[in-house]
TORMI-159101 format. One record per residue: residue in three letters; x, y, z of N, C-alpha, C in turn. Coordinates in pm, whole numbers, plus 32768, in hexadecimal, padded with zeros to 4 digits. Atoms other than C-alpha are relative to their C-alpha. Example, Ala and Ser with C-alpha at 12.3 -4.5 7.8 and 13.67 -1.06 7.14 Angstrom:
+------+--------+---------+------+---------+----------+-------+--------+---------+------+
! resn ! n_east ! n_north ! n_up ! ca_east ! ca_north ! ca_up ! c_east ! c_north ! c_up !
+------+--------+---------+------+---------+----------+-------+--------+---------+------+
!  ALA !   8059 !    7F89 ! 8000 !    84CE !     7E3E !  830C !   805A !    8078 ! 8000 !
!  SER !   7FAE !    7F89 ! 7FFA !    8557 !     7F96 !  82CA !   7FB3 !    806D ! 8049 !
+------+--------+---------+------+---------+----------+-------+--------+---------+------+
This chain:
+------+--------+---------+------+---------+----------+-------+--------+---------+------+
! resn ! n_east ! n_north ! n_up ! ca_east ! ca_north ! ca_up ! c_east ! c_north ! c_up !
+------+--------+---------+------+---------+----------+-------+--------+---------+------+
!  UNK !   7FEB !    808F ! 7FFA !    E546 !     AC18 !  EE73 !   7FAF !    7FB9 ! 7F94 !
!  UNK !   8055 !    8040 ! 8064 !    E422 !     ABBD !  ED91 !   8036 !    8018 ! 7F74 !
!  UNK !   7FC7 !    7FE4 ! 8085 !    E4C7 !     AC6A !  EC68 !   8077 !    7FA7 ! 7FE6 !
!  UNK !   7F8C !    8057 ! 8011 !    E604 !     ABA2 !  ECA3 !   7FD2 !    7F71 ! 7FE2 !
!  UNK !   8033 !    8086 ! 8019 !    E53E !     AA5E !  ECB6 !   7FC9 !    7FF4 ! 7F72 !
!  UNK !   8038 !    8004 ! 8086 !    E484 !     AAB2 !  EB76 !   806D !    8000 ! 7F96 !
!  UNK !   7F91 !    7FFF ! 805F !    E5CB !     AB05 !  EAC0 !   8047 !    7F7A ! 7FFF !
!  UNK !   7FC1 !    8084 ! 7FFA !    E664 !     A9BF !  EB3B !   7FAB !    7F99 ! 7FB6 !
!  UNK !   805A !    805D ! 8045 !    E532 !     A902 !  EABB !   8009 !    8011 ! 7F69 !
!  UNK !   7FF7 !    7FE5 ! 8090 !    E544 !     A9A9 !  E966 !   8084 !    7FCB ! 7FC9 !
!  UNK !   7F7C !    802D ! 802D !    E6BA !     A965 !  E948 !   800A !    7F67 ! 8002 !
!  UNK !   7FFB !    8093 ! 7FF8 !    E68F !     A7FA !  E9B5 !   7FB3 !    7FC2 ! 7F8C !
!  UNK !   804F !    8035 ! 806E !    E57E !     A7BE !  E8B3 !   8048 !    8012 ! 7F7B !
!  UNK !   7FB5 !    7FE9 ! 807C !    E655 !     A857 !  E7A0 !   806F !    7F98 ! 7FEE !
!  UNK !   7F91 !    8060 ! 8005 !    E76D !     A765 !  E7F8 !   7FD1 !    7F6F ! 8009 !
!  UNK !   8035 !    8087 ! 8002 !    E688 !     A636 !  E7F9 !   7FEE !    7FC2 ! 808A !
!  UNK !   8012 !    8035 ! 7F7A !    E66C !     A611 !  E972 !   7F74 !    8023 ! 8032 !
!  UNK !   8082 !    7FE5 ! 7FC7 !    E534 !     A60C !  EA45 !   8011 !    8022 ! 8094 !
!  UNK !   7FFE !    7FD6 ! 7F74 !    E514 !     A6CA !  EB8C !   7F70 !    8012 ! 802E !
!  UNK !   8086 !    7FE1 ! 7FCD !    E3E3 !     A6DD !  EC6D !   7FF4 !    8098 ! 800D !
!  UNK !   800B !    7F6E ! 8002 !    E380 !     A843 !  EC22 !   7F7C !    802C ! 803D !
!  UNK !   807C !    7FCE ! 7FC4 !    E286 !     A906 !  ECF2 !   7FAB !    8049 ! 7F98 !
!  UNK !   805A !    7FB6 ! 8058 !    E157 !     A98F !  EC42 !   7FC3 !    8072 ! 8051 !
!  UNK !   8034 !    7F89 ! 7FBF !    E0C9 !     AAE1 !  EC90 !   7F72 !    8018 ! 7FCE !
!  UNK !   808B !    7FE6 ! 8022 !    DF53 !     AB12 !  EC99 !   7FE9 !    8096 ! 8008 !
!  UNK !   800D !    7F6E ! 8005 !    DF24 !     AC7B !  EC29 !   7F81 !    802E ! 8047 !
!  UNK !   807E !    7FD9 ! 7FBF !    DDC1 !     AC80 !  ECB4 !   8012 !    8011 ! 8097 !
!  UNK !   7FEB !    7FF7 ! 7F70 !    DE50 !     AC5E !  EE14 !   8052 !    807A ! 8028 !
!  UNK !   7FAD !    7F8C ! 7FE0 !    DF2E !     AD91 !  EDFB !   7FA6 !    8077 ! 801D !
!  UNK !   804C !    7F8B ! 7FDB !    DEA1 !     AEBF !  EEAB !   8060 !    806A ! 8033 !
!  UNK !   7FA9 !    7F94 ! 7FD6 !    DF57 !     B009 !  EECB !   7FB3 !    8061 ! 8058 !
!  UNK !   803D !    7F9D ! 7FA9 !    DF09 !     B0F1 !  EFE7 !   8068 !    8069 ! 801F !
!  UNK !   7FA8 !    7F94 ! 7FD8 !    DFA3 !     B243 !  F024 !   7FDC !    8029 ! 808D !
!  UNK !   8016 !    7FD8 ! 7F76 !    DFC7 !     B28B !  F192 !   8066 !    806C ! 8021 !
!  UNK !   7F9E !    7F99 ! 7FDD !    E075 !     B3AD !  F23E !   8086 !    7FC2 ! 8026 !
!  UNK !   7F78 !    8029 ! 7FDE !    E1EC !     B37F !  F253 !   8047 !    8077 ! 803C !
!  UNK !   7FAC !    7F94 ! 7FCC !    E2DE !     B448 !  F320 !   808E !    7FE0 ! 7FD8 !
!  UNK !   7F76 !    800F ! 802A !    E433 !     B475 !  F285 !   8055 !    805E ! 8053 !
!  UNK !   7FA2 !    7FA9 ! 7FBC !    E555 !     B4FB !  F34C !   807A !    8008 ! 7FA6 !
!  UNK !   7F90 !    7FEE ! 805B !    E658 !     B58B !  F262 !   8032 !    808E ! 8008 !
!  UNK !   7FC2 !    7F7B ! 7FFE !    E749 !     B6AE !  F265 !   7FD3 !    8051 ! 8079 !
!  UNK !   8022 !    7FBA ! 7F86 !    E6E2 !     B702 !  F3C7 !   7F72 !    8034 ! 8006 !
!  UNK !   8089 !    7FCE ! 7FFD !    E576 !     B73E !  F377 !   7F9E !    7F8B ! 7FFA !
!  UNK !   8068 !    8067 ! 8005 !    E433 !     B67B !  F39A !   7F98 !    8030 ! 7F9D !
!  UNK !   8065 !    7FDF ! 8063 !    E342 !     B676 !  F277 !   7F9A !    7F8F ! 7FFE !
!  UNK !   806A !    8064 ! 8005 !    E1FD !     B5BF !  F23F !   7FD3 !    7FEF ! 7F70 !
!  UNK !   803C !    801D ! 8081 !    E186 !     B517 !  F103 !   7F76 !    7FC9 ! 801E !
!  UNK !   8088 !    802C ! 7FE4 !    E010 !     B4EC !  F100 !   7FAE !    7FFD ! 7F80 !
!  UNK !   805A !    8005 ! 8074 !    DF01 !     B491 !  F009 !   7F75 !    8034 ! 8024 !
!  UNK !   8084 !    7FD9 ! 7FCE !    DDE7 !     B529 !  F0D2 !   7FCD !    8084 ! 7FC8 !
!  UNK !   802F !    7F81 ! 8036 !    DDD0 !     B66A !  F00B !   7FBC !    7FE6 ! 7F7A !
!  UNK !   8055 !    8017 ! 8076 !    DCB9 !     B61A !  EF17 !   803F !    7F9F ! 7F9D !
!  UNK !   7FC7 !    8067 ! 8056 !    DD6D !     B4EA !  EE90 !   8088 !    8021 ! 7FC5 !
!  UNK !   7F7D !    7FD9 ! 8033 !    DEAE !     B5A6 !  EE40 !   806B !    7FDE ! 8068 !
!  UNK !   7F91 !    801C ! 7FA6 !    DFF9 !     B539 !  EED5 !   804B !    8083 ! 8017 !
!  UNK !   7FBF !    7F81 ! 7FDE !    E089 !     B667 !  EF89 !   8077 !    7FE7 ! 805A !
!  UNK !   7F86 !    8006 ! 7FB0 !    E1E3 !     B693 !  F01D !   8001 !    8081 ! 8050 !
!  UNK !   800F !    7F8A ! 7FAC !    E1B9 !     B77F !  F142 !   807C !    8011 ! 8057 !
!  UNK !   7F8C !    7FE4 ! 7FAE !    E2E7 !     B81F !  F1E1 !   7FD4 !    8038 ! 8086 !
!  UNK !   801E !    7FD2 ! 7F79 !    E2E9 !     B863 !  F355 !   8016 !    8097 ! 800A !
!  UNK !   7FEF !    7F70 ! 7FEB !    E2D3 !     B9C8 !  F3D7 !   808E !    8023 ! 8027 !
!  UNK !   7F78 !    7FE6 ! 7FD5 !    E42E !     B9AA !  F46C !   8060 !    7FBC ! 7FA1 !
!  UNK !   7F99 !    803B ! 8056 !    E565 !     B96B !  F3A2 !   804B !    806D ! 7FB6 !
!  UNK !   7FB2 !    7F9D ! 8049 !    E65B !     BA12 !  F2BC !   7FAB !    8050 ! 7F9E !
!  UNK !   8048 !    7FAC ! 805F !    E5E8 !     BB32 !  F1E2 !   8019 !    7FCF ! 7F72 !
!  UNK !   7FFD !    8034 ! 8088 !    E59E !     BADC !  F078 !   7FDE !    806E ! 7F9C !
!  UNK !   8028 !    7FA2 ! 8067 !    E57B !     BB92 !  EF31 !   8055 !    7FFC ! 7F83 !
!  UNK !   7FAA !    8005 ! 8076 !    E697 !     BB47 !  EE41 !   7FDA !    7F8B ! 7FA7 !
!  UNK !   8019 !    8071 ! 805A !    E68C !     BA62 !  ED13 !   803A !    7F7F ! 803A !
!  UNK !   7FC4 !    8076 ! 7FC0 !    E775 !     B976 !  EDD0 !   7FA4 !    7FC9 ! 806C !
!  UNK !   8060 !    802D ! 7F9A !    E678 !     B96B !  EEEC !   7F8B !    7FB7 ! 7FBF !
!  UNK !   806F !    8042 ! 8048 !    E565 !     B914 !  EDF2 !   802A !    7F73 ! 7FD5 !
!  UNK !   7FCF !    8084 ! 8028 !    E63B !     B7F6 !  ED6D !   800E !    7FA3 ! 8077 !
!  UNK !   7FF5 !    8053 ! 7F87 !    E681 !     B77C !  EED0 !   7F77 !    7FCC ! 8029 !
!  UNK !   8088 !    8029 ! 7FDC !    E50C !     B775 !  EF19 !   7FCD !    7F96 ! 7F9D !
!  UNK !   802A !    8062 ! 8065 !    E4C6 !     B6C1 !  EDD2 !   8045 !    7F7A ! 8014 !
!  UNK !   7FBA !    807F ! 7FE9 !    E5D0 !     B5BF !  EE23 !   7FC8 !    7FB6 ! 8079 !
!  UNK !   803E !    803E ! 7F8B !    E52A !     B581 !  EF75 !   7F7C !    7FBD ! 7FDB !
!  UNK !   8083 !    8035 ! 8027 !    E3E2 !     B53B !  EEC1 !   800B !    7F90 ! 7F9B !
!  UNK !   7FEF !    8064 ! 806A !    E474 !     B44B !  EDC2 !   7FC3 !    7F7A ! 802A !
!  UNK !   803E !    8082 ! 7FE7 !    E3A8 !     B30C !  EDAF !   7F82 !    8004 ! 8054 !
!  UNK !   8077 !    7FF6 ! 7FAB !    E285 !     B391 !  EE7E !   7F83 !    802A ! 7FB3 !
!  UNK !   806F !    7FD1 ! 8053 !    E1A5 !     B401 !  ED5C !   7FC9 !    8086 ! 802F !
!  UNK !   8028 !    7F7C ! 7FD0 !    E19B !     B55A !  EDF9 !   7FDF !    805B ! 7F8A !
!  UNK !   8024 !    7F9F ! 8067 !    E0E7 !     B65E !  ED28 !   7FF5 !    808D ! 8038 !
!  UNK !   800D !    7F7C ! 7FC1 !    E0D0 !     B77C !  EE24 !   806B !    800D ! 806D !
!  UNK !   7F9E !    7FDE ! 7F98 !    E1E5 !     B81A !  EEF5 !   7FC2 !    8070 ! 8052 !
!  UNK !   803C !    7F9C ! 7FA8 !    E15E !     B8DA !  F023 !   806D !    8036 ! 805B !
!  UNK !   7F97 !    7FC0 ! 7FB1 !    E24B !     B9D4 !  F0C3 !   7FC4 !    8070 ! 8053 !
!  UNK !   802C !    7F8F ! 7FAE !    E1FA !     BAB3 !  F1EB !   804F !    807E ! 7FDA !
!  UNK !   7FBD !    7F84 ! 8024 !    E24B !     BC1F !  F1A1 !   8075 !    801E ! 805F !
!  UNK !   7F94 !    7FEB ! 7F9F !    E325 !     BC1F !  F2DA !   8081 !    7FBB ! 7FD7 !
!  UNK !   7F8A !    8049 ! 802F !    E415 !     BB31 !  F225 !   8041 !    8042 ! 7F87 !
!  UNK !   7FCA !    7FC1 ! 8078 !    E44F !     BC1C !  F0FE !   8067 !    806B ! 8023 !
!  UNK !   7F9C !    7F98 ! 7FF0 !    E582 !     BCF8 !  F0DF !   7FBE !    8088 ! 7FF2 !
!  UNK !   803E !    7F7B ! 8007 !    E533 !     BE6B !  F110 !   7FF5 !    8036 ! 7F71 !
!  UNK !   8003 !    7FCD ! 808A !    E587 !     BEB9 !  EFA2 !   7FA0 !    7FB5 ! 7FA6 !
!  UNK !   8059 !    804F ! 8054 !    E495 !     BDB0 !  EF22 !   7F8B !    8053 ! 7FCF !
!  UNK !   8075 !    7FB0 ! 8024 !    E372 !     BEA4 !  EF22 !   8025 !    8087 ! 7FC4 !
!  UNK !   7FD0 !    7F8A ! 8048 !    E448 !     BFBB !  EE8C !   8011 !    7FD4 ! 7F6E !
!  UNK !   8001 !    8037 ! 8088 !    E3F6 !     BF74 !  ED1F !   807A !    802A ! 7FAF !
!  UNK !   7F8C !    7FD4 ! 804D !    E51C !     C03D !  EC9D !   807B !    7FA7 ! 8017 !
!  UNK !   7F91 !    805C ! 7FE6 !    E604 !     BF39 !  ED3A !   7FFC !    7F89 ! 7FA0 !
!  UNK !   800E !    8071 ! 805B !    E57D !     BE33 !  EC45 !   7FF7 !    7F79 ! 8045 !
!  UNK !   7FFD !    807C ! 7FB4 !    E57F !     BD32 !  ED5B !   7F7D !    7FB1 ! 7FF5 !
!  UNK !   8082 !    8045 ! 8006 !    E40A !     BCE2 !  ED5A !   7FE9 !    7FC4 ! 7F76 !
!  UNK !   8015 !    8032 ! 8088 !    E3FD !     BCC0 !  EBE0 !   8055 !    7F87 ! 7FE1 !
!  UNK !   7FA6 !    8071 ! 801A !    E52C !     BBDA !  EBCF !   7FD6 !    7F85 ! 804F !
!  UNK !   802A !    806F ! 7FAA !    E4AE !     BB04 !  ECF2 !   7F83 !    7FBD ! 7FC7 !
!  UNK !   807D !    8035 ! 8036 !    E351 !     BADF !  EC62 !   8018 !    7FBD ! 7F7A !
!  UNK !   7FE5 !    803C ! 8083 !    E3D9 !     BA9B !  EB05 !   8042 !    7F78 ! 800E !
!  UNK !   7FBD !    8081 ! 7FEC !    E4B7 !     B984 !  EB89 !   7F99 !    7F95 ! 8027 !
!  UNK !   8069 !    8060 ! 7FDA !    E38B !     B8DB !  EC2F !   7FA5 !    7FE2 ! 7F89 !
!  UNK !   8055 !    8011 ! 8077 !    E2BB !     B914 !  EAF5 !   8041 !    7FA1 ! 7F9C !
!  UNK !   7FB8 !    8056 ! 805E !    E3C8 !     B86C !  EA20 !   7FF4 !    7F6D ! 8024 !
!  UNK !   800B !    808B ! 7FD1 !    E3A3 !     B732 !  EAF5 !   7F70 !    7FD8 ! 801E !
!  UNK !   808C !    8024 ! 7FF5 !    E227 !     B736 !  EAF2 !   7FC5 !    800E ! 808C !
!  UNK !   8033 !    7FEC ! 7F78 !    E1F6 !     B7AB !  EC59 !   7FC3 !    808A ! 800F !
!  UNK !   8040 !    7F81 ! 7FDE !    E113 !     B8BA !  ECDC !   803A !    8032 ! 8083 !
!  UNK !   7FD3 !    7FC2 ! 7F84 !    E181 !     B9AD !  EDEA !   7F8B !    8045 ! 8043 !
!  UNK !   8061 !    7FB7 ! 7FB0 !    E09B !     BA21 !  EEFF !   804C !    803D ! 8074 !
!  UNK !   7FC3 !    7FB7 ! 7F90 !    E11F !     BB2B !  EFEC !   7F90 !    801D ! 8062 !
!  UNK !   8067 !    7FF1 ! 7F9A !    E05A !     BB2A !  F130 !   802F !    8065 ! 8068 !
!  UNK !   7FE0 !    7F9E ! 7F99 !    E059 !     BC59 !  F215 !   7FD5 !    808B ! 7FD6 !
!  UNK !   802D !    7F76 ! 8015 !    E008 !     BDC8 !  F234 !   806E !    8051 ! 7FBC !
!  UNK !   7FA2 !    7FAB ! 8048 !    E0BA !     BE99 !  F12D !   7FC1 !    8089 ! 7FE4 !
!  UNK !   804A !    7F84 ! 801A !    DFC8 !     BFBF !  F141 !   8057 !    807C ! 800C !
!  UNK !   7FA7 !    7F8B ! 7FF1 !    E0D4 !     C0B3 !  F1BA !   805A !    800E ! 7F86 !
!  UNK !   7FAA !    7FFD ! 8077 !    E1B9 !     C055 !  F098 !   7FB0 !    802B ! 7F85 !
!  UNK !   8056 !    7FDF ! 8071 !    E09A !     C06D !  EF9F !   7FDA !    8095 ! 8004 !
!  UNK !   8024 !    7F72 ! 7FF2 !    E032 !     C1C3 !  F027 !   8074 !    805C ! 7FDB !
!  UNK !   7F8B !    7FAD ! 801C !    E195 !     C242 !  EFF9 !   8035 !    7FF5 ! 7F72 !
!  UNK !   7FCD !    8012 ! 8088 !    E1C0 !     C1D4 !  EE8F !   7F8E !    7FE5 ! 7F9F !
!  UNK !   8067 !    8013 ! 8066 !    E0D3 !     C203 !  ED6B !   8021 !    7F88 ! 7FA8 !
!  UNK !   7FD6 !    8071 ! 8055 !    E19F !     C109 !  ECA1 !   7FE1 !    7F7B ! 8043 !
!  UNK !   801C !    807C ! 7FB7 !    E183 !     BFFE !  EDAF !   7F69 !    7FE9 ! 8009 !
!  UNK !   8093 !    800D ! 7FF9 !    E00E !     C045 !  EDD6 !   7FCA !    7FC8 ! 7F7D !
!  UNK !   802E !    8030 ! 8083 !    DFDA !     C012 !  EC60 !   802C !    7F70 ! 7FE9 !
!  UNK !   7FCB !    8088 ! 8010 !    E0B5 !     BED9 !  EC62 !   7FAC !    7F9C ! 804F !
!  UNK !   804F !    805A ! 7FAB !    DFF1 !     BE3C !  ED82 !   7F73 !    7FEF ! 7FC7 !
!  UNK !   8087 !    8008 ! 8039 !    DE9F !     BE91 !  ECE6 !   8001 !    7FA8 ! 7F83 !
!  UNK !   7FFA !    804E ! 807C !    DF06 !     BE02 !  EB94 !   8020 !    7F6E ! 801B !
!  UNK !   7FDC !    8089 ! 7FDC !    DFA7 !     BCCE !  EC2F !   7F87 !    7FB6 ! 8038 !
!  UNK !   8077 !    803F ! 7FC5 !    DE70 !     BC85 !  ECFC !   7F8E !    7FF3 ! 7F9B !
!  UNK !   806A !    8007 ! 8065 !    DD8B !     BCCF !  EBD3 !   8014 !    7F87 ! 7FA7 !
!  UNK !   7FE2 !    8074 ! 8054 !    DE39 !     BBCC !  EAFA !   7FED !    7F80 ! 8052 !
!  UNK !   801B !    806E ! 7FA4 !    DE39 !     BADF !  EC24 !   8061 !    7F8C ! 8000 !
!  UNK !   7FA1 !    8070 ! 7FFF !    DF5C !     B9FD !  EBCD !   805B !    800B ! 807B !
!  UNK !   7FB4 !    7FE2 ! 7F86 !    E03A !     BA9B !  ECD9 !   7FA8 !    805F ! 8050 !
!  UNK !   805A !    7FAD ! 7FAF !    DF9A !     BB4F !  EDFE !   8046 !    803D ! 8078 !
!  UNK !   7FDE !    7FC2 ! 7F80 !    DFCC !     BC3A !  EF20 !   7F7F !    7FFF ! 8050 !
!  UNK !   8078 !    8008 ! 7FAD !    DED4 !     BBED !  F035 !   8022 !    802D ! 808E !
!  UNK !   7FE2 !    7FCA ! 7F7B !    DEB3 !     BC8C !  F18E !   800E !    7F96 ! 806D !
!  UNK !   7FFA !    8066 ! 7F97 !    DE86 !     BB48 !  F253 !   7FE0 !    7F77 ! 7FC7 !
!  UNK !   8016 !    808A ! 802C !    DE5B !     B9D1 !  F242 !   7F6F !    7FE9 ! 7FD3 !
!  UNK !   808D !    8010 ! 8026 !    DCDF !     B9EA !  F22F !   7FEC !    802F ! 7F70 !
!  UNK !   800A !    7FCE ! 8089 !    DCFD !     BABC !  F0F2 !   8044 !    7FA0 ! 7F9E !
!  UNK !   7FBB !    8066 ! 8053 !    DDF2 !     B9BA !  F069 !   7FA2 !    7F8D ! 7FE2 !
!  UNK !   805B !    8072 ! 8012 !    DCF7 !     B8A3 !  F0A0 !   7F8B !    8023 ! 7FA4 !
!  UNK !   8070 !    7FD5 ! 8053 !    DBE2 !     B96D !  EFFB !   8027 !    8013 ! 7F6E !
!  UNK !   7FD4 !    7FDF ! 8088 !    DCB0 !     B9CD !  EECB !   8033 !    7F8B ! 7FAF !
!  UNK !   7FC9 !    8072 ! 804B !    DD4F !     B880 !  EE71 !   7F94 !    7F9D ! 7FD9 !
+------+--------+---------+------+---------+----------+-------+--------+---------+------+
């Protein structure tokens, strides 16, 4: 509404008319990020800024399985306009092939988030998968070493690492 009023004021002044136009005191504007609950596509997710000042989009433990590039784009579209920089996904929400590196699913998913400037944090116990695959073990170690994307065992580890 304010943008429309301001455009009307600008257009009126250009045409030689005078309208009472509201003024905006920038010093009075205060932005606060508070937790929001979005209900979309049958799932509940939380956007929060309480993780060390970063805006995180946390998916619920229950919901459809994720892991494709299309899923990454769907998640990114849900975060549009929220200044989200971290996507937090419980391991229980990932497709079974996600942790099978030969499927290419994890790499494509992470790359899609990376292209849009978002970090991925997978929360949950993947120790059995890591024990069964040297490639996955090396991938998780390297991913966690770099620290941009992460695999963490629980929420406490997430809070400590971010």
